[in-house]
C-alpha positions in Angstrom: 42.9 3.9 69.4 42.3 7.7 69.8 38.6 8.4 69.8 39.1 11.4 67.5 41.3 9.5 65.0 38.4 6.8 65.1 35.7 9.3 64.5 37.6 10.7 61.4 38.2 7.3 59.8 34.4 6.4 60.2 33.5 9.7 58.8 35.1 8.8 55.6 33.4 6.6 53.1 35.5 3.3 53.0 36.7 2.3 49.4 34.6 -0.3 47.8 37.5 -3.0 47.9 37.5 -2.6 51.5 33.8 -3.4 51.9 34.2 -6.4 49.5 37.3 -8.0 51.4 35.3 -7.6 54.6 32.4 -9.3 53.0 34.4 -12.1 51.6 36.2 -12.6 55.1 32.8 -12.9 56.6 31.6 -15.5 54.1 35.1 -17.5 54.8 34.4 -17.4 58.6 30.9 -18.6 58.4 31.8 -21.3 56.1 34.5 -22.6 58.4 32.3 -22.4 61.6 29.2 -24.1 60.0 31.5 -26.9 58.2 33.4 -27.6 61.6 29.9 -27.6 63.3 28.1 -29.9 61.0 30.9 -32.2 60.1 32.2 -32.6 63.6 28.6 -33.9 64.7 28.8 -36.4 61.9 32.4 -37.7 62.8 33.6 -36.4 59.5 35.5 -33.3 59.6 38.4 -33.0 57.1 40.1 -29.7 57.5 42.0 -30.2 54.3 38.8 -30.9 52.0 37.3 -27.9 53.8 39.8 -25.5 52.4 39.7 -27.0 49.0 35.8 -26.6 48.9 36.0 -23.2 50.5 37.8 -22.0 47.1 34.7 -22.5 45.1 32.4 -21.2 47.8 34.4 -18.0 48.0 34.5 -17.6 44.3 30.8 -18.1 43.8 30.1 -15.5 46.6 32.5 -13.0 45.1 30.8 -13.3 42.0 27.4 -12.7 43.5 28.9 -9.6 45.4 30.1 -8.2 42.1 27.0 -8.9 40.2 24.6 -7.6 42.9 27.1 -4.6 43.6 26.5 -4.8 47.3 30.2 -3.4 47.8 28.8 0.0 46.5 26.5 1.0 49.3 27.5 3.3 52.1 27.7 1.1 55.0 26.6 3.6 57.7 23.3 4.5 55.7 22.3 0.5 55.9 18.6 0.1 56.0 15.9 -2.2 54.9 16.7 -1.8 51.1 20.2 -2.8 51.7 19.1 -6.0 53.9 17.0 -6.9 50.9 19.7 -6.8 48.6 22.2 -8.9 50.8 19.4 -11.4 51.1 19.0 -11.6 47.4 22.8 -11.8 47.0 23.3 -14.7 49.3 20.6 -16.8 48.1 21.7 -16.2 44.5 25.0 -18.0 45.8 23.3 -20.7 47.3 21.6 -21.5 44.4 24.7 -21.4 42.3 26.5 -23.7 44.8 23.4 -26.0 45.0 23.2 -26.4 40.9 27.0 -27.2 41.1 26.7 -29.6 43.5 23.6 -31.1 41.8 25.4 -31.2 38.5 28.4 -33.0 39.8 26.3 -35.5 41.7 24.2 -36.4 38.8 26.6 -36.5 36.0 29.8 -38.1 35.0 31.7 -35.2 36.7 31.3 -37.2 39.9 34.0 -39.6 38.6 36.8 -36.7 37.9 39.2 -35.3 40.2 37.4 -32.1 40.6 34.4 -33.8 42.2 35.6 -33.6 45.8 36.1 -29.8 45.3 32.6 -29.4 43.9 30.6 -32.0 45.6 29.3 -29.8 48.7 26.8 -30.8 51.6 23.5 -29.3 50.9 23.1 -28.9 54.7 26.3 -26.9 54.9 25.4 -24.8 51.7 22.2 -23.7 53.1 23.1 -23.4 56.7 26.1 -21.4 55.9 24.0 -19.1 53.4 21.5 -18.3 56.4 24.2 -17.7 58.8 26.2 -15.6 56.2 23.3 -13.5 55.4 22.7 -12.7 59.1 26.4 -11.7 59.8 26.7 -9.7 56.8 23.5 -7.6 57.9 24.5 -7.7 61.5 28.3 -6.3 60.3 26.6 -3.3 58.6 24.2 -2.8 61.4 26.9 -2.8 64.2 28.9 -0.3 62.1 26.0 2.0 61.8 25.3 1.7 65.5 28.9 2.8 66.4 28.8 5.6 63.7 25.6 6.9 65.4 27.0 6.4 68.8 30.0 8.5 68.2 28.3 11.4 66.2 24.7 11.7 67.3 24.5 10.8 70.9 24.5 14.4 71.9 21.6 15.2 69.8 18.2 15.3 71.4 15.8 12.8 70.3 12.6 14.5 68.6 9.4 13.0 69.6 7.1 12.7 66.7 3.4 11.8 66.1 2.2 10.5 62.6 -1.3 11.1 61.6 -2.2 8.1 59.3 -1.8 4.6 60.4 -2.3 3.4 56.9 0.4 2.6 54.2 1.5 6.3 53.9 2.1 6.3 57.6 3.9 3.4 57.6 6.2 4.9 54.9 6.8 8.0 56.9 7.8 5.9 59.9 10.2 4.1 57.7 11.7 7.3 56.4 12.1 8.5 60.0 14.1 5.3 60.9 16.1 5.6 58.1 17.1 9.2 58.7 20.4 8.7 60.8 21.0 12.3 60.9 18.0 13.0 63.1 17.0 11.0 66.1 13.4 10.6 65.7 11.2 8.7 68.1 7.6 8.0 67.0 5.5 8.0 70.0 2.2 7.0 68.4 0.3 6.7 65.3 -3.0 9.1 65.3 -6.0 8.5 63.4 -9.7 9.8 63.0 -11.0 6.4 62.0 -12.2 4.8 65.0 -11.8 1.2 63.3 -7.9 1.5 63.9 -7.7 2.9 67.1 -6.5 0.8 70.1 -4.3 -1.5 67.8 -0.9 -1.5 67.1 1.2 -0.9 64.0 5.1 -1.7 64.0 4.5 -2.1 68.0 3.3 1.4 68.2 -0.1 2.3 69.7 -2.8 3.9 67.3 -4.7 6.7 69.2 -7.6 8.6 68.1 -7.1 12.4 67.4 -9.4 13.3 70.2 -6.8 11.5 72.6 -4.2 14.3 71.6 -4.5 17.2 73.6 -2.4 19.7 75.7 -1.6 17.1 78.5 -0.7 14.6 76.2 1.6 16.9 74.0 3.4 18.1 77.4 3.5 14.7 79.0 5.3 13.0 76.0 7.2 16.1 75.0 6.1 16.1 71.3 7.9 18.1 68.9 6.1 17.6 65.7 3.5 15.8 63.9 3.7 14.5 60.3 0.4 14.1 58.3 0.7 11.1 56.1 -2.4 10.3 54.5 -3.4 9.0 50.8 -7.0 10.7 51.1 -6.6 14.3 49.9 -9.9 15.4 51.3 -9.5 19.0 51.8 -12.0 19.3 54.7 -10.2 16.5 56.4 -7.0 18.2 56.1 -8.3 21.3 57.4 -10.0 19.8 60.3 -6.8 17.9 61.3 -4.4 20.9 60.9 -6.7 23.0 63.1 -6.6 20.5 65.7 -2.9 20.4 65.9 -2.3 24.1 65.3 -4.4 24.6 68.3 -2.1 22.5 70.3 0.9 24.8 68.8 2.7 21.7 67.4 5.0 22.1 64.3 3.2 20.4 61.5 4.7 18.5 58.4 3.3 16.5 55.6 4.2 13.7 53.6 3.2 14.1 49.7 0.6 11.4 48.7 2.2 9.0 46.5 -0.5 9.3 43.5 0.5 13.0 43.2 4.1 12.0 42.4 3.3 9.5 39.6 3.0 11.8 36.7 6.2 13.8 37.9 8.4 11.0 38.9 9.1 12.9 42.0 10.5 11.4 45.2 8.5 11.2 48.5 9.7 13.5 51.2 8.5 15.0 54.5 8.4 18.6 54.2 6.8 21.7 56.0 3.0 22.2 55.4 2.3 25.0 53.1 -0.7 27.2 52.5 -1.4 25.7 49.3 -2.0 22.3 51.0 -4.9 24.1 52.6 -6.8 25.4 49.8 -10.0 24.1 50.9 -10.4 22.0 47.8 -8.8 19.1 46.1 -5.9 19.8 43.8 -6.6 20.3 40.1 -4.4 17.8 38.2 -4.4 17.5 34.5 -2.6 14.9 32.2 -4.1 15.4 28.6 -1.9 14.2 25.8 -4.2 16.3 23.6 -2.3 19.5 24.8 1.0 17.9 23.7 -0.4 17.0 20.4 -1.8 20.6 19.9 1.4 22.3 20.5 3.7 19.6 18.7 5.9 21.0 16.1 4.4 24.5 16.4 6.1 28.0 17.2 4.7 29.4 20.5 5.0 33.0 21.8 4.6 34.0 25.3 4.2 37.6 26.0 4.9 38.4 29.8 7.0 35.2 30.2 8.6 36.7 33.1 5.7 37.1 35.2 4.2 34.3 37.4 1.7 32.9 34.8 3.9 33.6 32.1 7.0 32.0 33.4 5.2 28.9 34.5 3.4 28.5 31.1 6.9 28.7 29.8 8.2 25.9 32.1 5.2 23.6 31.3 5.4 24.2 27.4 9.1 24.1 27.4 9.3 20.1 28.1 6.7 19.7 25.1 8.1 18.9 21.7 7.6 22.3 20.3 9.1 23.9 17.1 10.1 27.1 18.7 9.2 28.6 21.9 9.8 32.6 22.0 9.5 34.3 25.3 9.3 38.0 25.5 9.1 40.4 28.4 10.2 43.7 29.3 11.5 42.8 32.6 15.1 42.1 32.1 16.3 40.7 35.4 13.1 38.6 35.7 13.6 37.1 32.3 17.0 36.1 32.9 15.9 34.4 36.0 13.5 32.4 34.0 16.3 31.7 31.3 18.4 30.2 34.0 15.5 28.0 35.7 13.9 26.6 32.5 14.6 23.1 31.1 13.7 22.7 27.5 13.0 19.8 25.2 14.6 21.9 22.6 16.9 24.2 24.1 18.3 25.5 20.7 14.9 26.9 19.7 14.0 28.4 23.1 14.6 32.2 22.4 14.4 34.8 25.3 13.6 38.4 23.9 13.5 41.6 26.0 11.0 43.9 24.7 7.6 45.7 25.1 4.4 44.7 23.7 3.4 48.4 23.5 6.0 49.0 21.1 4.1 48.2 17.7 7.3 48.4 15.5 9.2 45.8 17.8 6.2 43.4 17.8 5.8 43.5 14.3 9.6 42.8 13.7 9.2 39.7 16.3 6.2 38.5 14.5 8.0 38.9 10.9 10.8 37.0 12.3 9.5 34.2 14.3 6.0 33.9 12.6 4.2 32.1 15.9 1.7 29.7 15.5 0.3 30.0 18.9 0.3 33.1 21.0 -0.2 33.1 24.8 -0.7 36.6 25.8 0.0 36.9 29.5 1.8 40.5 29.6 -0.6 42.7 31.8 -0.4 45.1 34.8 -2.4 43.7 37.5 -2.1 45.4 40.8 -5.4 47.3 41.5 -4.3 50.3 43.6 -1.4 51.1 41.5 -3.3 50.9 38.4 -6.1 53.0 40.0 -3.3 55.7 40.4 -1.8 55.3 37.2 -4.8 54.7 34.6 -2.8 55.7 31.7 -0.3 52.8 32.2 -3.0 50.4 32.9 -4.7 51.0 29.6 -1.5 51.5 27.6 -0.5 48.0 28.6 -3.7 46.1 29.1 -5.7 47.6 26.1 -3.4 49.1 23.8 -0.7 46.3 24.2 -3.4 43.7 23.7 -4.6 45.3 20.6 -1.1 45.4 19.1 -0.5 41.6 19.9 -4.2 40.5 18.6 -3.9 42.6 15.4 -0.6 41.1 14.5 -1.8 37.7 15.2 -4.7 38.3 12.7 -2.1 39.9 10.1 0.3 37.0 10.5 -2.5 34.1 10.5 -1.7 32.8 14.0 -3.4 29.6 14.5 -4.6 30.4 18.3 -4.6 33.2 20.4 -5.0 32.7 24.2 -5.5 35.8 26.3 -4.9 35.5 30.1 -7.7 37.6 32.0 -8.9 38.0 35.4 -12.1 37.6 37.6 -11.5 41.6 38.1 -12.8 42.2 34.7 -16.1 41.0 36.1 -18.5 43.9 37.0 -15.1 45.9 37.5 -15.0 48.4 40.5 -11.4 49.5 39.3 -9.4 50.8 36.3 -7.4 47.7 36.3 -10.5 45.3 36.1 -12.1 47.5 33.6 -9.2 47.6 31.4 -8.7 43.8 31.2 -12.7 43.7 30.3 -12.1 46.0 27.5 -9.2 44.0 26.4 -11.7 41.0 26.5 -14.2 42.8 24.2 -11.4 43.8 21.7 -10.1 40.1 21.5 -13.7 38.8 21.1 -14.3 41.3 18.3 -11.0 40.1 16.5 -12.6 36.6 16.5 -15.0 37.7 14.1 -12.5 39.4 11.7 -10.2 36.7 10.9 -9.3 33.0 10.7 -7.4 33.1 13.8 -9.0 31.5 17.1 -9.2 33.9 19.7 -9.7 32.6 23.4 -9.9 34.0 26.6 -9.2 32.4 30.0 -10.7 33.9 33.2 -9.4 33.0 36.6 -9.0 34.5 40.1 -6.1 35.1 42.4 -2.9 32.9 42.2 -1.2 31.6 45.2 2.3 33.0 45.5 2.4 35.1 42.5 4.2 38.4 42.4 2.5 40.8 44.7 -0.2 38.6 45.9 -1.2 38.5 49.3 0.7 35.2 50.3 4.2 36.9 49.8 3.2 40.2 51.5 1.9 38.1 54.5 5.1 36.2 54.8 7.1 39.3 54.7 5.0 40.7 57.4 5.2 37.6 59.6 8.9 37.6 59.1 8.9 41.3 60.6 6.9 40.2 63.7 3.7 41.6 62.3 0.9 42.7 62.3 -0.6 41.5 59.2 -2.7 44.1 57.2 -6.1 43.2 56.1 -8.1 45.8 54.1 -11.7 44.6 55.4 -12.5 41.6 57.8 -15.2 40.2 55.2 -13.0 40.3 52.1 -12.8 36.9 50.2 -10.9 35.9 47.1 -10.9 32.6 44.9 -7.4 31.1 44.8 -5.6 28.4 42.8 -1.8 27.8 42.5 0.3 28.7 39.7 0.8 25.3 38.3 -2.9 24.8 38.2 -3.8 28.1 36.7 -1.2 27.3 33.7 -2.5 23.8 33.5 -6.0 25.1 32.9 -4.9 27.7 30.4 -3.1 25.1 28.2 -6.3 22.8 28.6 -8.5 25.6 27.6 -6.3 26.7 24.8 -6.5 23.2 23.2 -10.1 22.6 23.5 -11.0 26.4 22.4 -12.5 26.9 18.9 -12.7 30.7 18.9 -14.7 33.3 20.7 -14.8 31.5 24.1 -14.2 33.0 27.4 -13.4 29.9 29.6 -13.9 30.2 33.3 -12.3 28.2 35.8 -13.9 26.4 38.9 -11.7 27.7 41.9 -13.9 26.0 44.5 -15.2 28.0 47.3 -14.0 31.6 47.9 -11.5 32.1 50.8 -11.8 34.6 53.6 -8.4 36.4 53.9 -8.7 36.7 57.5 -8.9 33.1 57.8 -5.9 32.5 55.2 -4.0 35.1 57.5 -4.6 33.2 60.7 -3.6 30.0 58.9 -0.5 31.4 57.7 0.5 32.7 61.4 0.0 29.1 62.8 1.9 27.5 59.9 5.0 29.8 60.7 4.5 28.4 64.5 3.1 31.7 65.9 0.0 32.1 67.9 -2.7 34.7 67.0 -3.2 37.3 68.3 -0.6 36.7 71.2 2.5 36.8 68.8 1.1 38.3 65.7 -2.0 40.2 65.4 -4.0 41.2 62.3 -4.8 44.9 61.6 -7.7 46.2 59.4 -6.5 49.1 57.5 -9.6 49.7 55.1 -10.3 48.9 51.4 -8.0 50.2 48.9 -9.1 52.5 46.0 -11.0 50.3 43.5 -11.0 47.2 45.8 -13.9 44.7 46.1 -14.9 42.9 48.9 -16.0 39.9 46.9 -14.7 38.8 43.6 -16.9 37.4 40.9 -16.0 34.9 38.1 -19.3 35.7 36.0 -21.1 39.0 35.4 -24.8 39.1 36.4 -25.8 38.9 32.7 -23.5 35.6 32.0 -24.0 32.1 32.6 -21.9 29.0 31.6 -21.8 26.0 29.4 -20.0 22.7 30.3 -17.1 21.5 28.8 -15.7 17.9 28.7 -13.5 18.9 31.7 -15.4 19.5 35.1 -13.2 22.2 36.1 -13.4 24.3 33.1 -16.7 26.1 31.7 -17.5 28.5 29.1 -18.8 32.0 30.0 -21.7 32.9 27.8 -21.1 36.8 27.3 -23.0 39.4 25.4 -21.7 39.6 22.0 -23.8 42.4 20.6 -22.4 45.5 19.4 -18.9 44.3 19.1 -18.0 46.4 16.3 -19.1 49.6 18.0 -17.3 48.4 21.2 -14.2 47.9 18.8 -14.4 51.5 17.4 -14.8 52.7 21.0 -11.7 50.8 22.1 -9.9 52.3 19.0 -10.7 55.6 20.3 -9.5 55.0 23.7 -6.3 53.8 22.3 -5.9 57.1 20.5 -6.4 58.9 23.6 -3.3 57.4 25.2 -1.3 58.1 22.1 -1.9 61.9 22.5 1.0 64.1 23.8 0.9 67.4 25.9 -2.2 66.9 27.9 -2.3 67.7 31.6 -1.9 64.4 33.4 -5.0 64.6 35.9 -7.2 65.7 32.7 -5.7 63.0 30.6 -6.4 60.3 33.2 -10.2 61.3 33.7 -10.7 61.5 30.0 -9.5 58.0 29.5 -11.2 56.7 32.3 -14.4 58.3 31.1 -14.1 56.6 27.7 -13.4 53.4 29.5 -16.7 53.4 31.4 -18.4 54.1 28.0 -16.8 50.8 26.8 -17.5 48.8 30.0 -20.6 50.2 31.3 -20.9 47.9 34.2 -17.6 49.6 35.4 -18.5 51.4 38.7 -15.8 52.8 40.6 -15.4 52.1 44.2 -13.6 54.2 46.8 -11.9 56.0 44.0 -11.4 59.5 42.9 -13.1 58.4 39.5 -16.4 57.5 41.2 -17.5 61.2 40.2 -17.7 60.0 36.7 -20.4 57.6 37.7 -22.6 60.4 38.8 -22.3 62.1 35.4 -23.5 58.9 33.4 -26.8 58.6 32.1 -29.0 56.1 33.4 
């Protein structure tokens, strides 16, 4: 047969009846063979009787194949799970045949005409079963080997190391063996646990991580390392990744099994990501009280197209809400959220394009939907842009927040949860000060109504729009350099899902008036983050991609804080969530000053520069700890009374 024609036939999945027919033929062949062998030795081989008994054997095996659905498998994908199913199928057939024979021999059926058809030899039944099982698996393995020989012989085998010789490492090994589209050869398991070193697992040696050096890599032509461990100790992971990155090897990771239990995900080997190297254990929440809190309520999310708002929408959408209203002024981004969100109640998921600064629009929205819970995530957040545009910063972050908060009081909203930032603590820029002013106004509202006003405050979010991670990725894609504002600059980081889980948890436990602060672990030096990202992308620093220090931007801090100097915290039932004890004196006076600030942004006809200085001056009155840094507004600090 022409080789190309054979390849074409093998690429096509055979019809199910063909697989079933081949299996039945194998059963028949094995039965004839073993019947002949065993009965010939005993001198009683009767070919006629054999064919009569063969009918019942084939019918029983056919029933077992149909019941276990072995014929539905794709033969060229045969692996351990398929072999186990065949084992179960064969022994199911054997037990049925054994019971039939036992029934015939121990009842009146032994005297009927059907007895000779149904009374089988126990030795033949079980010997035939064992041989049939071997042949069914062997036929599939041979088919798979022929398939791989024809299609994958030209592919170079990838030499792989697996870090972790315990159960996760063995799972990763099995996944590599089952992947017929990639030729993988596991050279060794690697461990940092001395108790396992020197032993073998699956016939493969276990080496200590210190044995893996440049000489070993070149000698064995290692292509990649797969990290497969259940222990998610961040320090260990950082230590291991640093070791292999220094050897310029591609790194992948297999997600720990317990992290998939709640989400029902499937284990996979994927590229190592920067969030895997946060330097702390991932925050995982599974609090049924959150679901109970939002059950049957109408929920409003402002800024629903942003990084935090959209993830909040995705997490809430799976809960049994009454209605979920998502509003944002960014039409295209809101459309993207609409296309990706999967809701438990899709008919009551409402996407609205609108502006929180538009009081008439927001009043109509509250009147129409009557929200019970409001998550206020709409805000401008980019420090340099807001430093250059203080009017826009205050108009959205303060004026817009005031509108949503006032309407929440007017329409008796049950809970109002504001998303704030660590930049509101001892702010050095307009954006941070505007968020602190918004916090003050929201706190003042808690004393004015039955609505529970709650504030959540956290640091930078990995992968959010405009954050440092996407910026570095773009710069790496262009070949560098990566731009850094200061070699000592540090930031707190968490992932978007972590941030939103904590917001929901804090919103559930809040009784009103609290500022919840999240434990974000240790702050991360951005220069270390940049170096890790360069290595994760397979480049060397500084040979391939360098890092360039460009100087602090207007209003930018070197170190971020989660608490002001006059604040401390109270513990909650969750170890990652604390309550900041903030100064609540003169809230009514501050509220009046914020109303004055909002009236300033409503003015028309002012010179732009004069208006900016006037509103920033008023902002500094409201937030006295606001001291501008590397900004044109630092001259206002010199004129402040001491």
